[in-house]
All heavy atoms as a GROMACS GRO file, in nm:
protein
  614
    1MET      N    1  14.894   8.850  11.744
    1MET     CA    2  14.780   8.764  11.750
    1MET      C    3  14.704   8.777  11.880
    1MET      O    4  14.583   8.762  11.882
    1MET     CB    5  14.822   8.618  11.731
    1MET     CG    6  14.818   8.587  11.585
    1MET     SD    7  14.830   8.429  11.516
    1MET     CE    8  14.774   8.304  11.609
    2GLY      N    9  14.775   8.807  11.983
    2GLY     CA   10  14.710   8.822  12.112
    2GLY      C   11  14.616   8.940  12.114
    2GLY      O   12  14.510   8.938  12.175
    3ALA      N   13  14.654   9.048  12.040
    3ALA     CA   14  14.570   9.167  12.036
    3ALA      C   15  14.441   9.141  11.962
    3ALA      O   16  14.335   9.195  11.996
    3ALA     CB   17  14.648   9.282  11.971
    4GLU      N   18  14.448   9.057  11.858
    4GLU     CA   19  14.328   9.026  11.780
    4GLU      C   20  14.227   8.948  11.864
    4GLU      O   21  14.107   8.977  11.861
    4GLU     CB   22  14.364   8.945  11.656
    4GLU     CG   23  14.438   9.025  11.551
    4GLU     CD   24  14.474   8.940  11.430
    4GLU    OE1   25  14.423   8.827  11.419
    4GLU    OE2   26  14.554   8.987  11.350
    5THR      N   27  14.273   8.851  11.938
    5THR     CA   28  14.180   8.773  12.019
    5THR      C   29  14.123   8.856  12.133
    5THR      O   30  14.006   8.841  12.168
    5THR     CB   31  14.250   8.647  12.077
    5THR    OG1   32  14.364   8.688  12.152
    5THR    CG2   33  14.290   8.552  11.967
    6GLU      N   34  14.204   8.947  12.186
    6GLU     CA   35  14.153   9.034  12.291
    6GLU      C   36  14.046   9.127  12.238
    6GLU      O   37  13.943   9.150  12.302
    6GLU     CB   38  14.267   9.116  12.353
    6GLU     CG   39  14.361   9.036  12.440
    6GLU     CD   40  14.476   9.121  12.490
    6GLU    OE1   41  14.469   9.245  12.478
    6GLU    OE2   42  14.572   9.062  12.543
    7SER      N   43  14.066   9.181  12.116
    7SER     CA   44  13.966   9.272  12.060
    7SER      C   45  13.837   9.196  12.026
    7SER      O   46  13.727   9.249  12.041
    7SER     CB   47  14.020   9.343  11.936
    7SER     OG   48  14.048   9.250  11.833
    8GLN      N   49  13.849   9.071  11.979
    8GLN     CA   50  13.731   8.990  11.950
    8GLN      C   51  13.653   8.962  12.078
    8GLN      O   52  13.531   8.972  12.081
    8GLN     CB   53  13.771   8.857  11.884
    8GLN     CG   54  13.820   8.871  11.742
    8GLN     CD   55  13.707   8.908  11.647
    8GLN    OE1   56  13.589   8.899  11.680
    8GLN    NE2   57  13.744   8.953  11.529
    9GLU      N   58  13.723   8.928  12.184
    9GLU     CA   59  13.658   8.901  12.311
    9GLU      C   60  13.591   9.027  12.365
    9GLU      O   61  13.479   9.021  12.418
    9GLU     CB   62  13.759   8.848  12.413
    9GLU     CG   63  13.809   8.709  12.383
    9GLU     CD   64  13.918   8.665  12.478
    9GLU    OE1   65  13.945   8.738  12.577
    9GLU    OE2   66  13.977   8.559  12.455
   10LYS      N   67  13.656   9.140  12.348
   10LYS     CA   68  13.601   9.266  12.395
   10LYS      C   69  13.472   9.301  12.321
   10LYS      O   70  13.373   9.344  12.381
   10LYS     CB   71  13.704   9.377  12.377
   10LYS     CG   72  13.669   9.506  12.443
   10LYS     CD   73  13.782   9.605  12.429
   10LYS     CE   74  13.752   9.734  12.500
   10LYS     NZ   75  13.858   9.832  12.485
   11LEU      N   76  13.470   9.278  12.187
   11LEU     CA   77  13.350   9.306  12.109
   11LEU      C   78  13.234   9.215  12.151
   11LEU      O   79  13.121   9.259  12.160
   11LEU     CB   80  13.379   9.288  11.960
   11LEU     CG   81  13.458   9.400  11.893
   11LEU    CD1   82  13.490   9.362  11.748
   11LEU    CD2   83  13.380   9.529  11.896
   12THR      N   84  13.264   9.088  12.172
   12THR     CA   85  13.156   8.997  12.208
   12THR      C   86  13.102   9.027  12.347
   12THR      O   87  12.984   9.006  12.374
   12THR     CB   88  13.203   8.850  12.201
   12THR    OG1   89  13.316   8.833  12.287
   12THR    CG2   90  13.238   8.810  12.060
   13GLN      N   91  13.186   9.076  12.436
   13GLN     CA   92  13.139   9.110  12.570
   13GLN      C   93  13.060   9.239  12.570
   13GLN      O   94  12.963   9.253  12.644
   13GLN     CB   95  13.258   9.122  12.665
   13GLN     CG   96  13.324   8.990  12.695
   13GLN     CD   97  13.450   9.007  12.778
   13GLN    OE1   98  13.490   9.119  12.807
   13GLN    NE2   99  13.513   8.896  12.814
   14GLU      N  100  13.097   9.337  12.488
   14GLU     CA  101  13.028   9.466  12.486
   14GLU      C  102  12.893   9.458  12.416
   14GLU      O  103  12.801   9.530  12.451
   14GLU     CB  104  13.116   9.570  12.416
   14GLU     CG  105  13.238   9.608  12.494
   14GLU     CD  106  13.327   9.704  12.418
   14GLU    OE1  107  13.292   9.741  12.305
   14GLU    OE2  108  13.431   9.741  12.472
   15ARG      N  109  12.882   9.374  12.317
   15ARG     CA  110  12.760   9.365  12.239
   15ARG      C  111  12.653   9.290  12.318
   15ARG      O  112  12.675   9.178  12.363
   15ARG     CB  113  12.788   9.290  12.109
   15ARG     CG  114  12.680   9.306  12.007
   15ARG     CD  115  12.711   9.240  11.875
   15ARG     NE  116  12.851   9.245  11.839
   15ARG     CZ  117  12.914   9.152  11.769
   15ARG    NH1  118  12.850   9.046  11.727
   15ARG    NH2  119  13.041   9.164  11.739
   16PRO      N  120  12.536   9.351  12.337
   16PRO     CA  121  12.431   9.281  12.413
   16PRO      C  122  12.374   9.166  12.330
   16PRO      O  123  12.360   9.176  12.209
   16PRO     CB  124  12.326   9.388  12.437
   16PRO     CG  125  12.348   9.488  12.330
   16PRO     CD  126  12.496   9.483  12.298
   17LYS      N  127  12.345   9.059  12.394
   17LYS     CA  128  12.288   8.942  12.328
   17LYS      C  129  12.137   8.958  12.323
   17LYS      O  130  12.071   8.967  12.424
   17LYS     CB  131  12.324   8.815  12.405
   17LYS     CG  132  12.470   8.795  12.426
   17LYS     CD  133  12.528   8.708  12.322
   17LYS     CE  134  12.671   8.681  12.361
   17LYS     NZ  135  12.758   8.650  12.261
   18THR      N  136  12.082   8.962  12.202
   18THR     CA  137  11.939   8.974  12.184
   18THR      C  138  11.886   8.837  12.144
   18THR      O  139  11.931   8.779  12.046
   18THR     CB  140  11.905   9.076  12.075
   18THR    OG1  141  11.963   9.200  12.109
   18THR    CG2  142  11.756   9.091  12.060
   19ILE      N  143  11.790   8.789  12.217
   19ILE     CA  144  11.730   8.661  12.186
   19ILE      C  145  11.605   8.689  12.103
   19ILE      O  146  11.515   8.760  12.144
   19ILE     CB  147  11.694   8.584  12.314
   19ILE    CG1  148  11.822   8.557  12.393
   19ILE    CG2  149  11.621   8.456  12.280
   19ILE    CD1  150  11.797   8.494  12.528
   20LEU      N  151  11.605   8.633  11.984
   20LEU     CA  152  11.496   8.653  11.890
   20LEU      C  153  11.422   8.521  11.874
   20LEU      O  154  11.482   8.421  11.833
   20LEU     CB  155  11.550   8.700  11.755
   20LEU     CG  156  11.450   8.736  11.648
   20LEU    CD1  157  11.369   8.858  11.692
   20LEU    CD2  158  11.521   8.766  11.518
   21THR      N  159  11.296   8.521  11.905
   21THR     CA  160  11.219   8.397  11.893
   21THR      C  161  11.172   8.381  11.749
   21THR      O  162  11.173   8.476  11.669
   21THR     CB  163  11.096   8.399  11.986
   21THR    OG1  164  11.009   8.503  11.944
   21THR    CG2  165  11.137   8.418  12.131
   22GLN      N  166  11.132   8.261  11.716
   22GLN     CA  167  11.084   8.234  11.582
   22GLN      C  168  10.956   8.313  11.553
   22GLN      O  169  10.938   8.363  11.441
   22GLN     CB  170  11.057   8.084  11.565
   22GLN     CG  171  11.018   8.048  11.423
   22GLN     CD  172  11.002   7.899  11.404
   22GLN    OE1  173  11.007   7.822  11.498
   22GLN    NE2  174  10.983   7.858  11.281
   23GLU      N  175  10.871   8.330  11.651
   23GLU     CA  176  10.747   8.407  11.631
   23GLU      C  177  10.779   8.554  11.601
   23GLU      O  178  10.715   8.614  11.515
   23GLU     CB  179  10.658   8.397  11.755
   23GLU     CG  180  10.598   8.260  11.778
   23GLU     CD  181  10.695   8.166  11.848
   23GLU    OE1  182  10.789   8.216  11.915
   23GLU    OE2  183  10.678   8.045  11.834
   24GLN      N  184  10.877   8.609  11.672
   24GLN     CA  185  10.916   8.747  11.647
   24GLN      C  186  10.972   8.763  11.506
   24GLN      O  187  10.940   8.859  11.436
   24GLN     CB  188  11.019   8.794  11.749
   24GLN     CG  189  10.967   8.810  11.888
   24GLN     CD  190  11.078   8.834  11.988
   24GLN    OE1  191  11.191   8.788  11.969
   24GLN    NE2  192  11.047   8.908  12.093
   25PHE      N  193  11.055   8.668  11.466
   25PHE     CA  194  11.112   8.675  11.332
   25PHE      C  195  11.004   8.664  11.226
   25PHE      O  196  11.003   8.740  11.128
   25PHE     CB  197  11.216   8.563  11.312
   25PHE     CG  198  11.264   8.554  11.170
   25PHE    CD1  199  11.355   8.646  11.121
   25PHE    CD2  200  11.216   8.455  11.087
   25PHE    CE1  201  11.398   8.639  10.990
   25PHE    CE2  202  11.259   8.448  10.956
   25PHE     CZ  203  11.351   8.540  10.907
   26LEU      N  204  10.912   8.570  11.242
   26LEU     CA  205  10.806   8.552  11.143
   26LEU      C  206  10.715   8.675  11.137
   26LEU      O  207  10.669   8.714  11.028
   26LEU     CB  208  10.726   8.426  11.173
   26LEU     CG  209  10.804   8.295  11.151
   26LEU    CD1  210  10.718   8.177  11.195
   26LEU    CD2  211  10.848   8.280  11.008
   27SER      N  212  10.690   8.736  11.251
   27SER     CA  213  10.611   8.858  11.254
   27SER      C  214  10.682   8.970  11.177
   27SER      O  215  10.621   9.040  11.096
   27SER     CB  216  10.586   8.901  11.397
   27SER     OG  217  10.526   9.028  11.401
   28TRP      N  218  10.812   8.985  11.202
   28TRP     CA  219  10.890   9.086  11.130
   28TRP      C  220  10.890   9.057  10.981
   28TRP      O  221  10.875   9.147  10.899
   28TRP     CB  222  11.034   9.088  11.182
   28TRP     CG  223  11.126   9.166  11.096
   28TRP    CD1  224  11.143   9.301  11.096
   28TRP    CD2  225  11.210   9.115  10.994
   28TRP    NE1  226  11.234   9.337  11.000
   28TRP    CE2  227  11.278   9.224  10.936
   28TRP    CE3  228  11.237   8.987  10.946
   28TRP    CZ2  229  11.369   9.209  10.833
   28TRP    CZ3  230  11.328   8.973  10.843
   28TRP    CH2  231  11.392   9.082  10.788
   29LYS      N  232  10.906   8.930  10.943
   29LYS     CA  233  10.911   8.892  10.802
   29LYS      C  234  10.778   8.921  10.733
   29LYS      O  235  10.775   8.968  10.619
   29LYS     CB  236  10.946   8.745  10.788
   29LYS     CG  237  10.954   8.696  10.646
   29LYS     CD  238  11.073   8.612  10.623
   29LYS     CE  239  11.081   8.554  10.484
   29LYS     NZ  240  11.091   8.654  10.382
   30ARG      N  241  10.666   8.893  10.801
   30ARG     CA  242  10.535   8.924  10.742
   30ARG      C  243  10.520   9.074  10.718
   30ARG      O  244  10.470   9.117  10.614
   30ARG     CB  245  10.423   8.873  10.832
   30ARG     CG  246  10.393   8.726  10.814
   30ARG     CD  247  10.265   8.688  10.886
   30ARG     NE  248  10.275   8.703  11.030
   30ARG     CZ  249  10.321   8.612  11.112
   30ARG    NH1  250  10.362   8.495  11.066
   30ARG    NH2  251  10.326   8.633  11.242
   31GLN      N  252  10.562   9.154  10.816
   31GLN     CA  253  10.554   9.299  10.801
   31GLN      C  254  10.642   9.347  10.686
   31GLN      O  255  10.602   9.432  10.606
   31GLN     CB  256  10.596   9.369  10.929
   31GLN     CG  257  10.499   9.353  11.042
   31GLN     CD  258  10.551   9.413  11.172
   31GLN    OE1  259  10.667   9.452  11.182
   31GLN    NE2  260  10.466   9.418  11.273
   32LYS      N  261  10.763   9.293  10.677
   32LYS     CA  262  10.856   9.331  10.571
   32LYS      C  263  10.800   9.292  10.435
   32LYS      O  264  10.804   9.370  10.340
   32LYS     CB  265  10.990   9.262  10.596
   32LYS     CG  266  11.094   9.285  10.495
   32LYS     CD  267  11.179   9.401  10.533
   32LYS     CE  268  11.297   9.408  10.439
   32LYS     NZ  269  11.355   9.536  10.436
   33ASP      N  270  10.748   9.170  10.422
   33ASP     CA  271  10.691   9.124  10.296
   33ASP      C  272  10.569   9.208  10.256
   33ASP      O  273  10.550   9.239  10.138
   33ASP     CB  274  10.652   8.977  10.304
   33ASP     CG  275  10.773   8.885  10.310
   33ASP    OD1  276  10.885   8.931  10.278
   33ASP    OD2  277  10.755   8.767  10.347
   34ALA      N  278  10.488   9.246  10.353
   34ALA     CA  279  10.371   9.330  10.324
   34ALA      C  280  10.414   9.468  10.275
   34ALA      O  281  10.356   9.522  10.182
   34ALA     CB  282  10.283   9.342  10.448
   35ALA      N  283  10.518   9.522  10.335
   35ALA     CA  284  10.568   9.653  10.293
   35ALA      C  285  10.625   9.647  10.152
   35ALA      O  286  10.601   9.736  10.069
   35ALA     CB  287  10.674   9.703  10.391
   36VAL      N  288  10.699   9.542  10.122
   36VAL     CA  289  10.756   9.526   9.988
   36VAL      C  290  10.644   9.508   9.886
   36VAL      O  291  10.647   9.567   9.777
   36VAL     CB  292  10.856   9.408   9.985
   36VAL    CG1  293  10.893   9.371   9.843
   36VAL    CG2  294  10.980   9.442  10.065
   37SER      N  295  10.546   9.427   9.920
   37SER     CA  296  10.433   9.403   9.830
   37SER      C  297  10.355   9.532   9.804
   37SER      O  298  10.317   9.561   9.690
   37SER     CB  299  10.340   9.298   9.891
   37SER     OG  300  10.228   9.279   9.809
   38ALA      N  301  10.333   9.611   9.908
   38ALA     CA  302  10.262   9.738   9.890
   38ALA      C  303  10.343   9.834   9.804
   38ALA      O  304  10.287   9.904   9.718
   38ALA     CB  305  10.235   9.801  10.027
   39SER      N  306  10.474   9.834   9.822
   39SER     CA  307  10.560   9.921   9.742
   39SER      C  308  10.556   9.881   9.595
   39SER      O  309  10.545   9.966   9.506
   39SER     CB  310  10.702   9.914   9.794
   39SER     OG  311  10.790   9.984   9.711
   40ARG      N  312  10.563   9.750   9.569
   40ARG     CA  313  10.557   9.703   9.430
   40ARG      C  314  10.422   9.734   9.367
   40ARG      O  315  10.414   9.770   9.249
   40ARG     CB  316  10.583   9.553   9.425
   40ARG     CG  317  10.728   9.519   9.446
   40ARG     CD  318  10.752   9.372   9.431
   40ARG     NE  319  10.892   9.341   9.456
   40ARG     CZ  320  10.938   9.222   9.483
   40ARG    NH1  321  10.855   9.120   9.488
   40ARG    NH2  322  11.066   9.203   9.504
   41ALA      N  323  10.314   9.719   9.443
   41ALA     CA  324  10.181   9.749   9.391
   41ALA      C  325  10.169   9.898   9.357
   41ALA      O  326  10.110   9.934   9.255
   41ALA     CB  327  10.075   9.709   9.492
   42GLU      N  328  10.225   9.983   9.441
   42GLU     CA  329  10.222  10.126   9.415
   42GLU      C  330  10.300  10.161   9.289
   42GLU      O  331  10.254  10.241   9.207
   42GLU     CB  332  10.278  10.202   9.536
   42GLU     CG  333  10.284  10.352   9.518
   42GLU     CD  334  10.148  10.418   9.504
   42GLU    OE1  335  10.048  10.360   9.551
   42GLU    OE2  336  10.142  10.527   9.445
   43VAL      N  337  10.416  10.100   9.271
   43VAL     CA  338  10.497  10.126   9.151
   43VAL      C  339  10.422  10.078   9.027
   43VAL      O  340  10.420  10.146   8.924
   43VAL     CB  341  10.635  10.059   9.163
   43VAL    CG1  342  10.708  10.058   9.031
   43VAL    CG2  343  10.718  10.128   9.269
   44SER      N  344  10.359   9.961   9.037
   44SER     CA  345  10.284   9.906   8.925
   44SER      C  346  10.165   9.996   8.889
   44SER      O  347  10.137  10.021   8.772
   44SER     CB  348  10.236   9.766   8.959
   44SER     OG  349  10.158   9.714   8.856
   45ARG      N  350  10.094  10.044   8.992
   45ARG     CA  351   9.980  10.132   8.969
   45ARG      C  352  10.024  10.262   8.902
   45ARG      O  353   9.963  10.310   8.807
   45ARG     CB  354   9.911  10.163   9.101
   45ARG     CG  355   9.784  10.247   9.087
   45ARG     CD  356   9.738  10.303   9.221
   45ARG     NE  357   9.836  10.388   9.284
   45ARG     CZ  358   9.858  10.516   9.249
   45ARG    NH1  359   9.792  10.570   9.151
   45ARG    NH2  360   9.949  10.587   9.312
   46LYS      N  361  10.135  10.318   8.950
   46LYS     CA  362  10.187  10.443   8.893
   46LYS      C  363  10.229  10.421   8.747
   46LYS      O  364  10.202  10.505   8.662
   46LYS     CB  365  10.308  10.490   8.977
   46LYS     CG  366  10.379  10.610   8.923
   46LYS     CD  367  10.311  10.738   8.963
   46LYS     CE  368  10.397  10.858   8.934
   46LYS     NZ  369  10.378  10.917   8.806
   47ARG      N  370  10.292  10.308   8.718
   47ARG     CA  371  10.335  10.277   8.581
   47ARG      C  372  10.213  10.265   8.490
   47ARG      O  373  10.213  10.315   8.378
   47ARG     CB  374  10.416  10.147   8.581
   47ARG     CG  375  10.457  10.097   8.446
   47ARG     CD  376  10.583  10.157   8.400
   47ARG     NE  377  10.621  10.100   8.271
   47ARG     CZ  378  10.699  10.157   8.187
   47ARG    NH1  379  10.756  10.271   8.218
   47ARG    NH2  380  10.727  10.102   8.072
   48ALA      N  381  10.108  10.199   8.538
   48ALA     CA  382   9.985  10.184   8.459
   48ALA      C  383   9.921  10.320   8.432
   48ALA      O  384   9.873  10.346   8.320
   48ALA     CB  385   9.887  10.091   8.530
   49GLU      N  386   9.921  10.408   8.531
   49GLU     CA  387   9.867  10.542   8.510
   49GLU      C  388   9.949  10.620   8.408
   49GLU      O  389   9.894  10.689   8.322
   49GLU     CB  390   9.864  10.620   8.642
   49GLU     CG  391   9.757  10.578   8.737
   49GLU     CD  392   9.762  10.655   8.868
   49GLU    OE1  393   9.849  10.745   8.882
   49GLU    OE2  394   9.679  10.627   8.956
   50ASP      N  395  10.081  10.608   8.416
   50ASP     CA  396  10.168  10.678   8.322
   50ASP      C  397  10.151  10.625   8.180
   50ASP      O  398  10.154  10.702   8.084
   50ASP     CB  399  10.314  10.667   8.365
   50ASP     CG  400  10.344  10.749   8.490
   50ASP    OD1  401  10.262  10.835   8.526
   50ASP    OD2  402  10.450  10.725   8.552
   51ILE      N  403  10.131  10.495   8.166
   51ILE     CA  404  10.109  10.437   8.034
   51ILE      C  405   9.976  10.486   7.977
   51ILE      O  406   9.966  10.523   7.860
   51ILE     CB  407  10.113  10.283   8.041
   51ILE    CG1  408  10.256  10.237   8.061
   51ILE    CG2  409  10.054  10.220   7.915
   51ILE    CD1  410  10.271  10.089   8.088
   52ALA      N  411   9.874  10.488   8.061
   52ALA     CA  412   9.742  10.535   8.016
   52ALA      C  413   9.748  10.682   7.975
   52ALA      O  414   9.681  10.723   7.879
   52ALA     CB  415   9.639  10.515   8.126
   53ALA      N  416   9.829  10.761   8.044
   53ALA     CA  417   9.842  10.902   8.010
   53ALA      C  418   9.935  10.924   7.892
   53ALA      O  419   9.936  11.032   7.832
   53ALA     CB  420   9.893  10.980   8.131
   54GLY      N  421  10.014  10.822   7.858
   54GLY     CA  422  10.106  10.834   7.746
   54GLY      C  423  10.234  10.909   7.779
   54GLY      O  424  10.301  10.959   7.690
   55THR      N  425  10.270  10.915   7.905
   55THR     CA  426  10.389  10.990   7.945
   55THR      C  427  10.516  10.906   7.946
   55THR      O  428  10.625  10.962   7.954
   55THR     CB  429  10.371  11.052   8.086
   55THR    OG1  430  10.343  10.947   8.178
   55THR    CG2  431  10.258  11.153   8.086
   56VAL      N  432  10.503  10.774   7.939
   56VAL     CA  433  10.620  10.688   7.936
   56VAL      C  434  10.613  10.595   7.815
   56VAL      O  435  10.505  10.568   7.762
   56VAL     CB  436  10.633  10.602   8.064
   56VAL    CG1  437  10.657  10.687   8.186
   56VAL    CG2  438  10.515  10.513   8.084
   57GLN      N  439  10.730  10.548   7.773
   57GLN     CA  440  10.735  10.456   7.661
   57GLN      C  441  10.708  10.315   7.712
   57GLN      O  442  10.762  10.273   7.814
   57GLN     CB  443  10.873  10.462   7.597
   57GLN     CG  444  10.884  10.381   7.471
   57GLN     CD  445  11.020  10.401   7.404
   57GLN    OE1  446  11.104  10.472   7.455
   57GLN    NE2  447  11.038  10.338   7.292
   58MET      N  448  10.624  10.241   7.639
   58MET     CA  449  10.590  10.105   7.679
   58MET      C  450  10.697  10.008   7.634
   58MET      O  451  10.758  10.028   7.528
   58MET     CB  452  10.457  10.063   7.617
   58MET     CG  453  10.337  10.132   7.675
   58MET     SD  454  10.183  10.064   7.612
   58MET     CE  455  10.163  10.160   7.465
   59ASN      N  456  10.717   9.901   7.712
   59ASN     CA  457  10.804   9.795   7.665
   59ASN      C  458  10.722   9.700   7.578
   59ASN      O  459  10.602   9.720   7.559
   59ASN     CB  460  10.872   9.724   7.782
   59ASN     CG  461  10.775   9.656   7.876
   59ASN    OD1  462  10.666   9.618   7.837
   59ASN    ND2  463  10.815   9.639   8.001
   60GLY      N  464  10.784   9.598   7.523
   60GLY     CA  465  10.715   9.508   7.431
   60GLY      C  466  10.596   9.438   7.491
   60GLY      O  467  10.491   9.425   7.428
   61ARG      N  468  10.609   9.391   7.613
   61ARG     CA  469  10.498   9.320   7.678
   61ARG      C  470  10.380   9.413   7.700
   61ARG      O  471  10.264   9.377   7.677
   61ARG     CB  472  10.545   9.262   7.811
   61ARG     CG  473  10.436   9.186   7.884
   61ARG     CD  474  10.486   9.132   8.013
   61ARG     NE  475  10.592   9.036   7.986
   61ARG     CZ  476  10.642   8.955   8.076
   61ARG    NH1  477  10.600   8.960   8.199
   61ARG    NH2  478  10.738   8.871   8.045
   62GLU      N  479  10.407   9.534   7.746
   62GLU     CA  480  10.299   9.630   7.770
   62GLU      C  481  10.233   9.672   7.639
   62GLU      O  482  10.111   9.686   7.631
   62GLU     CB  483  10.354   9.752   7.842
   62GLU     CG  484  10.400   9.722   7.983
   62GLU     CD  485  10.490   9.829   8.041
   62GLU    OE1  486  10.545   9.911   7.966
   62GLU    OE2  487  10.506   9.829   8.165
   63LEU      N  488  10.314   9.689   7.535
   63LEU     CA  489  10.259   9.725   7.404
   63LEU      C  490  10.170   9.614   7.352
   63LEU      O  491  10.061   9.640   7.299
   63LEU     CB  492  10.372   9.753   7.306
   63LEU     CG  493  10.332   9.802   7.167
   63LEU    CD1  494  10.256   9.933   7.177
   63LEU    CD2  495  10.455   9.817   7.080
   64PHE      N  496  10.213   9.489   7.365
   64PHE     CA  497  10.133   9.376   7.320
   64PHE      C  498  10.003   9.366   7.398
   64PHE      O  499   9.898   9.334   7.342
   64PHE     CB  500  10.212   9.246   7.333
   64PHE     CG  501  10.139   9.126   7.281
   64PHE    CD1  502  10.129   9.104   7.143
   64PHE    CD2  503  10.080   9.036   7.366
   64PHE    CE1  504  10.061   8.994   7.094
   64PHE    CE2  505  10.012   8.925   7.318
   64PHE     CZ  506  10.003   8.904   7.181
   65ALA      N  507  10.006   9.396   7.526
   65ALA     CA  508   9.885   9.388   7.608
   65ALA      C  509   9.788   9.500   7.577
   65ALA      O  510   9.666   9.479   7.577
   65ALA     CB  511   9.922   9.391   7.757
   66HIS      N  512   9.839   9.621   7.548
   66HIS     CA  513   9.751   9.737   7.528
   66HIS      C  514   9.714   9.761   7.381
   66HIS      O  515   9.607   9.813   7.352
   66HIS     CB  516   9.815   9.863   7.584
   66HIS     CG  517   9.827   9.863   7.733
   66HIS    ND1  518   9.767   9.770   7.815
   66HIS    CD2  519   9.892   9.945   7.816
   66HIS    CE1  520   9.795   9.796   7.940
   66HIS    NE2  521   9.871   9.900   7.946
   67GLU      N  522   9.803   9.726   7.291
   67GLU     CA  523   9.777   9.749   7.147
   67GLU      C  524   9.815   9.626   7.066
   67GLU      O  525   9.913   9.626   6.991
   67GLU     CB  526   9.856   9.871   7.100
   67GLU     CG  527   9.819   9.997   7.173
   67GLU     CD  528   9.907  10.115   7.134
   67GLU    OE1  529   9.992  10.101   7.045
   67GLU    OE2  530   9.889  10.221   7.194
   68PRO      N  531   9.737   9.518   7.076
   68PRO     CA  532   9.774   9.395   7.005
   68PRO      C  533   9.765   9.406   6.854
   68PRO      O  534   9.828   9.329   6.782
   68PRO     CB  535   9.674   9.292   7.059
   68PRO     CG  536   9.562   9.371   7.114
   68PRO     CD  537   9.618   9.503   7.156
   69TRP      N  538   9.694   9.505   6.803
   69TRP     CA  539   9.684   9.521   6.659
   69TRP      C  540   9.820   9.554   6.596
   69TRP      O  541   9.841   9.532   6.477
   69TRP     CB  542   9.582   9.630   6.624
   69TRP     CG  543   9.611   9.762   6.689
   69TRP    CD1  544   9.563   9.806   6.808
   69TRP    CD2  545   9.695   9.867   6.640
   69TRP    NE1  546   9.612   9.930   6.837
   69TRP    CE2  547   9.694   9.971   6.734
   69TRP    CE3  548   9.770   9.882   6.524
   69TRP    CZ2  549   9.766  10.088   6.719
   69TRP    CZ3  550   9.842   9.999   6.509
   69TRP    CH2  551   9.840  10.100   6.605
   70VAL      N  552   9.912   9.605   6.673
   70VAL     CA  553  10.045   9.636   6.622
   70VAL      C  554  10.117   9.508   6.580
   70VAL      O  555  10.195   9.508   6.486
   70VAL     CB  556  10.128   9.710   6.730
   70VAL    CG1  557  10.272   9.728   6.687
   70VAL    CG2  558  10.064   9.844   6.762
   71PHE      N  559  10.085   9.396   6.644
   71PHE     CA  560  10.153   9.270   6.618
   71PHE      C  561  10.074   9.179   6.524
   71PHE      O  562  10.102   9.061   6.515
   71PHE     CB  563  10.179   9.198   6.750
   71PHE     CG  564  10.267   9.277   6.842
   71PHE    CD1  565  10.212   9.360   6.940
   71PHE    CD2  566  10.404   9.273   6.830
   71PHE    CE1  567  10.292   9.434   7.023
   71PHE    CE2  568  10.486   9.346   6.912
   71PHE     CZ  569  10.430   9.427   7.009
   72ASP      N  570   9.977   9.232   6.452
   72ASP     CA  571   9.894   9.153   6.361
   72ASP      C  572   9.974   9.128   6.233
   72ASP      O  573  10.005   9.219   6.157
   72ASP     CB  574   9.764   9.227   6.329
   72ASP     CG  575   9.672   9.146   6.241
   72ASP    OD1  576   9.688   9.023   6.234
   72ASP    OD2  577   9.582   9.207   6.180
   73ASN      N  578  10.006   9.002   6.205
   73ASN     CA  579  10.084   8.966   6.087
   73ASN      C  580   9.998   8.914   5.974
   73ASN      O  581  10.051   8.855   5.879
   73ASN     CB  582  10.189   8.859   6.124
   73ASN     CG  583  10.298   8.915   6.209
   73ASN    OD1  584  10.327   9.035   6.206
   73ASN    ND2  585  10.358   8.830   6.290
   74SER      N  586   9.869   8.931   5.980
   74SER     CA  587   9.782   8.877   5.877
   74SER      C  588   9.795   8.952   5.744
   74SER      O  589   9.758   8.901   5.640
   74SER     CB  590   9.637   8.881   5.924
   74SER     OG  591   9.595   9.014   5.944
   75ARG      N  592   9.852   9.072   5.748
   75ARG     CA  593   9.869   9.149   5.624
   75ARG      C  594   9.986   9.101   5.541
   75ARG      O  595   9.996   9.133   5.424
   75ARG     CB  596   9.888   9.296   5.656
   75ARG     CG  597   9.766   9.358   5.722
   75ARG     CD  598   9.784   9.505   5.741
   75ARG     NE  599   9.905   9.532   5.821
   75ARG     CZ  600   9.955   9.652   5.840
   75ARG    NH1  601   9.897   9.756   5.787
   75ARG    NH2  602  10.063   9.669   5.913
   76TYR      N  603  10.076   9.024   5.598
   76TYR     CA  604  10.198   8.984   5.524
   76TYR      C  605  10.185   8.851   5.461
   76TYR      O  606  10.140   8.758   5.498
   76TYR     CB  607  10.319   8.987   5.620
   76TYR     CG  608  10.339   9.122   5.681
   76TYR    CD1  609  10.311   9.146   5.815
   76TYR    CD2  610  10.387   9.228   5.605
   76TYR    CE1  611  10.331   9.269   5.872
   76TYR    CE2  612  10.405   9.352   5.661
   76TYR     CZ  613  10.378   9.371   5.793
   76TYR     OH  614  10.397   9.495   5.848
   0.00000   0.00000   0.00000
């Protein structure tokens, strides 16, 4: 047990203490959220292009949005 506490103390002493302010954190979070949002928008744009080109299979929601006549039940 003595060795464990010594190693814990050694790690805490070797590791530099970084003080992060709330402004720094919020700035980092805004940048991270913007990057994630841009990535999602790019994936969405690419998916829309692929659907328009007919290179990928549409899911039910996309099919309903692009070809609603497929779901017309007035004939039955």
